[in-house]
C-alpha positions in Angstrom: 8.3 -1.0 -7.2 7.9 2.5 -8.7 10.6 4.7 -10.1 10.7 7.0 -7.1 11.2 4.1 -4.6 13.9 2.5 -6.8 15.7 5.9 -7.1 15.6 6.4 -3.3 17.0 3.0 -2.6 19.8 3.5 -5.2 20.8 6.8 -3.7 21.5 5.0 -0.4 19.1 6.9 1.8 17.9 3.7 3.4 21.2 1.9 3.8 19.9 -0.4 6.5 17.1 -1.8 4.3 18.1 -2.4 0.7 15.1 -4.4 -0.5 11.8 -4.6 1.4 8.4 -5.9 0.6 5.2 -4.2 1.8 4.7 -7.0 4.4 8.2 -6.5 5.7 7.6 -2.7 5.9 4.5 -3.3 8.0 6.4 -5.5 10.5 9.3 -3.1 10.6 7.0 -0.1 11.2 5.3 -1.9 14.1 8.7 -2.8 15.6 9.9 0.8 15.3 6.8 2.3 16.8 7.1 -0.1 19.8 10.7 1.1 20.2 9.6 4.8 20.0 11.5 5.4 16.8 8.8 7.5 15.2 11.0 9.2 12.6 12.0 6.0 11.0 8.5 4.6 11.3 7.1 7.8 9.6 9.4 7.3 6.6 8.1 3.7 6.1 4.5 4.8 6.6 4.7 7.5 4.0 6.8 5.6 1.5 4.5 2.6 1.4 1.2 4.3 2.2 0.6 2.1 5.2 -2.7 2.1 7.1 -3.3 2.3 10.8 -5.2 -1.0 10.8 -2.3 -2.9 9.1 0.2 -1.6 11.6 -2.0 -2.4 14.6 -2.5 -6.0 13.3 1.3 -6.3 13.0 1.6 -5.7 16.8 2.1 -2.0 17.2 0.7 -0.4 20.4 -2.5 1.5 20.0 -1.1 4.6 21.6 1.8 4.8 19.2 -0.5 4.5 16.2 -2.9 7.1 17.5 0.0 9.5 18.0 0.6 9.4 14.3 -3.0 9.6 13.2 -2.3 12.6 11.0 -0.3 10.4 8.6 -3.1 8.0 7.9 -5.8 8.5 5.4 -9.4 8.6 6.6 
């Protein structure tokens, strides 16, 4: 984990998730998108640099991923 992510976790910004792997972040993002919690999902997408394909494979709905297409790299 990089210095920035470590610093963010230490500051307590993400109190509900203290330690998270990339695989866990993908699953959590898919779950949040299916629950229409896009703000929390955006945070995980940008923090871990997740791709649309990874999130779709984890079970997120196509419509929710397409709605956030500006976050994903081409």
